[in-house]
OpenMM code with the backbone's topology and positions (N, CA, C; nanometers):
from openmm import Vec3, app, unit

residues = "MET ASN SER PRO LYS THR ALA PRO VAL ASP HIS ARG VAL HIS GLU ILE LEU GLN ARG LEU GLN HIS GLU ARG ASN THR ARG LEU ALA GLN LEU ASN ALA MET GLU ALA ASP LYS PRO ASN SER ASN GLU ASP LEU VAL THR ALA GLN THR THR ALA ILE ARG LEU VAL LEU LYS GLU ILE ASP ALA ALA GLU GLU ARG VAL ALA ASP GLY THR TYR GLY VAL CYS GLY GLY CYS ASN ALA ASN ILE PRO VAL GLY ARG LEU GLU ILE LEU PRO TYR VAL ARG TYR CYS VAL ARG CYS GLN GLN GLN ALA LEU".split()
positions = [
    Vec3(2.2330, -0.6366, -0.9665),
    Vec3(2.1456, -0.6019, -0.8701),
    Vec3(2.1644, -0.7347, -0.7743),
    Vec3(2.1434, -0.7466, -0.6258),
    Vec3(2.1002, -0.8333, -0.5485),
    Vec3(2.0054, -0.8905, -0.5900),
    Vec3(1.9949, -1.0183, -0.5178),
    Vec3(1.8948, -1.1158, -0.5379),
    Vec3(1.7839, -1.0642, -0.4418),
    Vec3(1.6891, -1.0821, -0.4538),
    Vec3(1.5685, -1.0224, -0.3562),
    Vec3(1.6361, -1.1144, -0.2121),
    Vec3(1.5961, -1.0572, -0.0899),
    Vec3(1.5894, -1.1195, 0.0517),
    Vec3(1.4446, -1.1676, 0.0540),
    Vec3(1.4258, -1.2872, 0.1387),
    Vec3(1.3059, -1.3473, 0.1589),
    Vec3(1.2769, -1.2368, 0.3100),
    Vec3(1.1704, -1.1970, 0.2878),
    Vec3(1.0787, -1.1152, 0.3756),
    Vec3(1.0608, -1.2128, 0.5358),
    Vec3(1.1075, -1.1775, 0.6128),
    Vec3(1.0426, -1.2405, 0.7503),
    Vec3(0.8982, -1.2040, 0.7993),
    Vec3(0.8197, -1.2861, 0.6935),
    Vec3(0.6659, -1.2571, 0.7284),
    Vec3(0.5837, -1.3668, 0.7511),
    Vec3(0.6489, -1.4907, 0.7455),
    Vec3(0.5889, -1.6408, 0.7650),
    Vec3(0.4904, -1.6472, 0.8370),
    Vec3(0.5446, -1.5983, 0.9965),
    Vec3(0.4521, -1.5783, 1.1035),
    Vec3(0.3761, -1.4812, 1.1197),
    Vec3(0.3836, -1.4006, 1.0412),
    Vec3(0.2946, -1.2670, 1.0463),
    Vec3(0.1737, -1.2672, 0.8903),
    Vec3(0.1758, -1.3468, 0.8256),
    Vec3(0.1024, -1.3216, 0.7043),
    Vec3(-0.0033, -1.3119, 0.7551),
    Vec3(-0.1112, -1.3563, 0.8337),
    Vec3(-0.2590, -1.3321, 0.8721),
    Vec3(-0.2448, -1.2139, 0.9265),
    Vec3(-0.1756, -1.1609, 1.0026),
    Vec3(-0.1694, -1.0092, 1.0459),
    Vec3(-0.1619, -0.9039, 0.9280),
    Vec3(-0.0574, -0.9542, 0.8460),
    Vec3(-0.0580, -0.8365, 0.7206),
    Vec3(-0.1452, -0.8261, 0.5987),
    Vec3(-0.2190, -0.9355, 0.6117),
    Vec3(-0.3480, -0.9147, 0.5563),
    Vec3(-0.4330, -0.8986, 0.5992),
    Vec3(-0.4482, -0.8943, 0.7336),
    Vec3(-0.5862, -0.8245, 0.8222),
    Vec3(-0.5335, -0.6587, 0.7887),
    Vec3(-0.4248, -0.6104, 0.8046),
    Vec3(-0.3961, -0.4943, 0.7941),
    Vec3(-0.4303, -0.4339, 0.6675),
    Vec3(-0.3863, -0.5060, 0.5348),
    Vec3(-0.4322, -0.4881, 0.4294),
    Vec3(-0.5673, -0.4596, 0.4325),
    Vec3(-0.6429, -0.5610, 0.4482),
    Vec3(-0.7915, -0.5428, 0.4250),
    Vec3(-0.8318, -0.4085, 0.4968),
    Vec3(-0.7815, -0.3745, 0.6171),
    Vec3(-0.8389, -0.2494, 0.6840),
    Vec3(-0.7915, -0.1340, 0.6115),
    Vec3(-0.6831, -0.1375, 0.5456),
    Vec3(-0.6719, -0.0196, 0.4446),
    Vec3(-0.7666, -0.0167, 0.3568),
    Vec3(-0.7633, -0.1065, 0.2831),
    Vec3(-0.8889, -0.1482, 0.1508),
    Vec3(-1.0358, -0.1204, 0.2060),
    Vec3(-1.0636, -0.1432, 0.3463),
    Vec3(-1.1657, -0.1045, 0.3936),
    Vec3(-1.1846, 0.0580, 0.3892),
    Vec3(-1.0858, 0.0992, 0.4604),
    Vec3(-1.0770, 0.2367, 0.4938),
    Vec3(-1.1032, 0.3336, 0.3430),
    Vec3(-1.0634, 0.3021, 0.2611),
    Vec3(-1.0436, 0.3412, 0.1335),
    Vec3(-1.1567, 0.3228, 0.0678),
    Vec3(-1.2431, 0.2432, 0.0717),
    Vec3(-1.3225, 0.1840, -0.0006),
    Vec3(-1.4614, 0.3006, 0.0958),
    Vec3(-1.4528, 0.3185, 0.2091),
    Vec3(-1.5198, 0.4127, 0.2797),
    Vec3(-1.5110, 0.5358, 0.2195),
    Vec3(-1.3819, 0.5721, 0.2098),
    Vec3(-1.3832, 0.7173, 0.1481),
    Vec3(-1.4449, 0.7606, 0.0613),
    Vec3(-1.4056, 0.6323, -0.0533),
    Vec3(-1.5014, 0.6748, -0.1905),
    Vec3(-1.6015, 0.6680, -0.1978),
    Vec3(-1.6614, 0.5499, -0.0956),
    Vec3(-1.8387, 0.5879, -0.0760),
    Vec3(-1.8832, 0.7229, -0.0260),
    Vec3(-1.8009, 0.7764, 0.0614),
    Vec3(-1.8165, 0.8571, 0.1323),
    Vec3(-1.8308, 1.0141, 0.0347),
    Vec3(-1.7299, 0.9778, -0.0365),
    Vec3(-1.7550, 1.1180, -0.1638),
    Vec3(-1.8218, 1.0753, -0.2887),
    Vec3(-1.8796, 0.9767, -0.3174),
    Vec3(-1.9714, 0.9719, -0.3943),
    Vec3(-2.0984, 1.0272, -0.3373),
    Vec3(-2.1136, 1.0089, -0.2264),
    Vec3(-2.2395, 1.0380, -0.1293),
    Vec3(-2.2703, 1.1910, -0.1442),
    Vec3(-2.1302, 1.2355, -0.1265),
    Vec3(-2.1573, 1.4157, -0.1442),
    Vec3(-2.1108, 1.4791, -0.2488),
    Vec3(-2.1011, 1.4004, -0.3347),
    Vec3(-2.0335, 1.4471, -0.4892),
    Vec3(-2.1443, 1.5844, -0.5158),
    Vec3(-2.2612, 1.5688, -0.5420),
    Vec3(-2.3112, 1.6958, -0.5474),
    Vec3(-2.2871, 1.8132, -0.4416),
    Vec3(-2.2423, 1.8056, -0.3428),
    Vec3(-2.2122, 1.9182, -0.2694),
    Vec3(-2.0272, 1.9556, -0.2696),
    Vec3(-2.0069, 1.8698, -0.3515),
    Vec3(-1.8180, 1.9177, -0.3818),
    Vec3(-1.7636, 1.9829, -0.4624),
    Vec3(-1.6644, 2.0335, -0.4758),
    Vec3(-1.6009, 2.0623, -0.5674),
    Vec3(-1.5401, 1.9376, -0.6614),
    Vec3(-1.5722, 1.9491, -0.7807),
    Vec3(-1.5652, 1.8360, -0.8983),
    Vec3(-1.4041, 1.8081, -0.9176),
    Vec3(-1.3501, 1.8906, -0.9387),
    Vec3(-1.2221, 1.8824, -0.9569),
    Vec3(-1.1227, 1.7866, -0.8481),
    Vec3(-1.1750, 1.8566, -0.7182),
    Vec3(-1.1236, 1.8256, -0.5920),
    Vec3(-1.1301, 1.6782, -0.5588),
    Vec3(-1.2781, 1.6282, -0.5639),
    Vec3(-1.3304, 1.4836, -0.5830),
    Vec3(-1.2705, 1.3969, -0.7012),
    Vec3(-1.2223, 1.4304, -0.7784),
    Vec3(-1.1733, 1.3927, -0.9049),
    Vec3(-1.0227, 1.3497, -0.8787),
    Vec3(-0.9633, 1.4376, -0.8148),
    Vec3(-0.8226, 1.4269, -0.7792),
    Vec3(-0.8469, 1.3243, -0.6536),
    Vec3(-0.8965, 1.3372, -0.5190),
    Vec3(-0.9072, 1.2296, -0.4231),
    Vec3(-0.9310, 1.0953, -0.4510),
    Vec3(-1.0137, 1.0913, -0.5634),
    Vec3(-1.0698, 0.9421, -0.5755),
    Vec3(-0.9726, 0.8922, -0.6803),
    Vec3(-0.8990, 0.9888, -0.7483),
    Vec3(-0.7906, 0.8840, -0.8169),
    Vec3(-0.6581, 0.8788, -0.7290),
    Vec3(-0.6249, 0.9454, -0.6201),
    Vec3(-0.5318, 0.9348, -0.5444),
    Vec3(-0.5763, 0.7669, -0.4372),
    Vec3(-0.6884, 0.7613, -0.4307),
    Vec3(-0.7718, 0.6650, -0.3218),
    Vec3(-0.7559, 0.5267, -0.3965),
    Vec3(-0.7674, 0.5582, -0.5243),
    Vec3(-0.7841, 0.4216, -0.6485),
    Vec3(-0.6451, 0.3613, -0.6627),
    Vec3(-0.5292, 0.4659, -0.6602),
    Vec3(-0.3978, 0.4155, -0.6773),
    Vec3(-0.3888, 0.3666, -0.5652),
    Vec3(-0.3965, 0.3836, -0.4351),
    Vec3(-0.3571, 0.3280, -0.3418),
    Vec3(-0.4142, 0.1933, -0.3159),
    Vec3(-0.5538, 0.1810, -0.3648),
    Vec3(-0.6278, 0.0464, -0.3622),
    Vec3(-0.5427, -0.0628, -0.4554),
    Vec3(-0.4963, 0.0091, -0.5681),
    Vec3(-0.3853, -0.1061, -0.6468),
    Vec3(-0.2768, -0.1256, -0.5892),
    Vec3(-0.2113, -0.0428, -0.5015),
    Vec3(-0.1089, -0.0921, -0.4298),
    Vec3(-0.0921, -0.1921, -0.3319),
    Vec3(-0.2537, -0.2009, -0.2701),
    Vec3(-0.2850, -0.2441, -0.1628),
    Vec3(-0.2976, -0.4351, -0.2207),
    Vec3(-0.3550, -0.4131, -0.3420),
    Vec3(-0.3813, -0.5584, -0.4394),
    Vec3(-0.2466, -0.5720, -0.4659),
    Vec3(-0.1496, -0.4931, -0.5120),
    Vec3(0.0076, -0.5054, -0.5170),
    Vec3(0.0929, -0.5961, -0.4081),
    Vec3(0.0680, -0.5420, -0.2992),
    Vec3(0.0827, -0.6035, -0.1680),
    Vec3(0.0704, -0.7051, -0.1139),
    Vec3(-0.0587, -0.7273, -0.1294),
    Vec3(-0.0923, -0.8637, -0.1286),
    Vec3(-0.0565, -0.9640, -0.2241),
    Vec3(-0.0270, -0.9531, -0.3377),
    Vec3(0.0468, -1.0125, -0.4144),
    Vec3(0.1922, -1.0117, -0.3799),
    Vec3(0.2705, -0.9797, -0.3139),
    Vec3(0.3990, -0.9749, -0.2680),
    Vec3(0.3598, -1.0638, -0.1595),
    Vec3(0.2831, -1.0471, -0.0878),
    Vec3(0.2586, -1.1531, 0.0533),
    Vec3(0.2487, -1.3033, -0.0150),
    Vec3(0.1629, -1.3027, -0.1451),
    Vec3(0.1346, -1.4447, -0.1892),
    Vec3(0.2745, -1.4836, -0.2422),
    Vec3(0.3539, -1.4322, -0.3189),
    Vec3(0.4740, -1.4683, -0.3563),
    Vec3(0.5925, -1.4448, -0.2874),
    Vec3(0.5872, -1.4349, -0.1636),
    Vec3(0.6743, -1.4468, -0.0395),
    Vec3(0.7688, -1.3023, -0.0834),
    Vec3(0.7549, -1.1809, -0.1163),
    Vec3(0.8611, -1.1000, -0.1964),
    Vec3(0.7791, -0.9540, -0.0809),
    Vec3(0.7035, -0.9520, -0.0063),
    Vec3(0.6371, -0.8532, 0.0692),
    Vec3(0.7442, -0.7903, 0.1763),
    Vec3(0.7484, -0.6800, 0.2113),
    Vec3(0.8444, -0.6543, 0.2916),
    Vec3(1.0098, -0.6231, 0.2297),
    Vec3(0.9977, -0.6587, 0.0984),
    Vec3(1.0920, -0.6492, 0.0531),
    Vec3(1.1055, -0.5066, -0.0397),
    Vec3(1.2592, -0.4448, -0.0356),
    Vec3(1.2115, -0.3048, -0.1167),
    Vec3(1.2478, -0.3506, -0.2156),
    Vec3(1.1618, -0.2788, -0.3456),
    Vec3(1.1626, -0.3101, -0.4899),
    Vec3(1.2547, -0.2457, -0.5488),
    Vec3(1.3583, -0.1389, -0.4842),
    Vec3(1.4565, -0.0898, -0.5466),
    Vec3(1.5923, -0.1675, -0.5287),
    Vec3(1.6190, -0.1964, -0.3997),
    Vec3(1.7571, -0.2212, -0.3584),
    Vec3(1.7345, -0.3434, -0.3226),
    Vec3(1.6366, -0.4238, -0.2909),
    Vec3(1.6204, -0.5691, -0.2318),
    Vec3(1.6130, -0.5830, -0.0757),
    Vec3(1.6758, -0.4834, -0.0187),
    Vec3(1.6593, -0.4900, 0.1316),
    Vec3(1.5157, -0.5087, 0.1957),
    Vec3(1.5476, -0.5482, 0.3300),
    Vec3(1.4320, -0.5541, 0.3904),
    Vec3(1.3715, -0.4206, 0.4070),
    Vec3(1.2371, -0.3858, 0.4126),
    Vec3(1.2098, -0.2502, 0.4515),
    Vec3(1.1438, -0.2532, 0.5845),
    Vec3(1.1860, -0.1642, 0.6823),
    Vec3(1.1964, -0.1812, 0.8244),
    Vec3(1.0491, -0.1811, 0.8796),
    Vec3(1.0090, -0.2708, 0.9689),
    Vec3(0.9164, -0.2847, 0.9871),
    Vec3(0.7762, -0.1788, 1.0447),
    Vec3(0.8692, -0.1163, 1.1162),
    Vec3(0.7734, 0.0446, 1.1199),
    Vec3(0.6911, 0.1257, 1.0152),
    Vec3(0.7761, 0.1169, 0.9146),
    Vec3(0.7433, 0.1868, 0.7963),
    Vec3(0.6165, 0.0749, 0.7555),
    Vec3(0.6268, -0.0479, 0.7501),
    Vec3(0.5031, -0.1412, 0.6954),
    Vec3(0.4136, -0.1270, 0.7963),
    Vec3(0.4556, -0.0858, 0.9019),
    Vec3(0.3392, -0.0784, 1.0065),
    Vec3(0.2151, 0.0413, 0.9675),
    Vec3(0.2803, 0.1431, 0.9129),
    Vec3(0.2550, 0.2614, 0.8701),
    Vec3(0.1702, 0.2774, 0.7561),
    Vec3(0.2362, 0.2079, 0.6805),
    Vec3(0.1916, 0.1767, 0.5330),
    Vec3(0.2395, 0.0434, 0.4815),
    Vec3(0.1322, -0.0349, 0.5110),
    Vec3(0.1329, -0.1971, 0.4644),
    Vec3(0.1895, -0.2412, 0.3228),
    Vec3(0.1205, -0.1350, 0.2300),
    Vec3(0.1246, -0.1495, 0.1163),
    Vec3(0.2482, -0.1004, 0.0398),
    Vec3(0.3001, -0.0315, 0.1337),
    Vec3(0.4470, 0.0559, 0.0739),
    Vec3(0.5369, -0.0697, 0.0083),
    Vec3(0.5945, -0.0143, -0.1183),
    Vec3(0.6981, -0.1277, -0.1975),
    Vec3(0.8169, -0.1009, -0.1820),
    Vec3(0.8788, 0.0023, -0.1301),
    Vec3(1.0261, 0.0736, -0.1341),
    Vec3(1.0618, 0.1197, 0.0461),
    Vec3(1.2004, 0.1155, 0.0307),
    Vec3(1.2409, 0.1422, 0.1634),
    Vec3(1.2162, 0.3132, 0.1652),
    Vec3(1.2488, 0.3678, 0.2391),
    Vec3(1.2245, 0.5465, 0.2373),
    Vec3(1.3624, 0.6164, 0.1440),
    Vec3(1.4511, 0.5174, 0.1356),
    Vec3(1.5779, 0.5775, 0.0687),
    Vec3(1.5288, 0.5609, -0.0732),
    Vec3(1.5104, 0.4583, -0.1247),
    Vec3(1.4707, 0.4350, -0.2211),
    Vec3(1.3393, 0.4906, -0.2593),
    Vec3(1.2526, 0.5363, -0.1819),
    Vec3(1.1236, 0.5863, -0.2340),
    Vec3(1.1657, 0.7406, -0.2680),
    Vec3(1.2649, 0.7653, -0.1790),
    Vec3(1.3004, 0.9525, -0.2043),
    Vec3(1.3839, 0.9535, -0.3497),
    Vec3(1.4310, 0.8580, -0.3925),
    Vec3(1.5070, 0.8483, -0.4842),
    Vec3(1.4291, 0.8657, -0.6017),
    Vec3(1.3054, 0.7940, -0.5870),
    Vec3(1.2323, 0.7789, -0.7033),
    Vec3(1.1357, 0.8895, -0.7126),
    Vec3(1.1311, 0.9589, -0.6041),
    Vec3(1.0601, 1.1272, -0.6368),
    Vec3(1.1604, 1.2072, -0.6929),
] * unit.nanometer
topology = app.Topology()
chain = topology.addChain("A")
for resn in residues:
    res = topology.addResidue(resn, chain)
    for name in ("N", "CA", "C"):
        topology.addAtom(name, app.Element.getBySymbol(name[0]), res)
């Protein structure tokens, strides 16, 4: 396997961390809204949704670790740089599209 490339993030670290924090805040707001509406909701659906949101929160934490260690934006599968457009849409993503599709 190739050695990881250094992601071109030095000048964008603050922006990336802000985007990740926004994603975290959005997911936490979703969890709070679901908890508040829990008595009026389908329990199985709420459980599935909260599980999915908690997984995204873990991915956000992992993305922040990658920012800290300098590997943010580097695909965990092929070590290529993840396209900036993909990171703008999913700032916590850890794989390029090709490797993500292979994982499914």
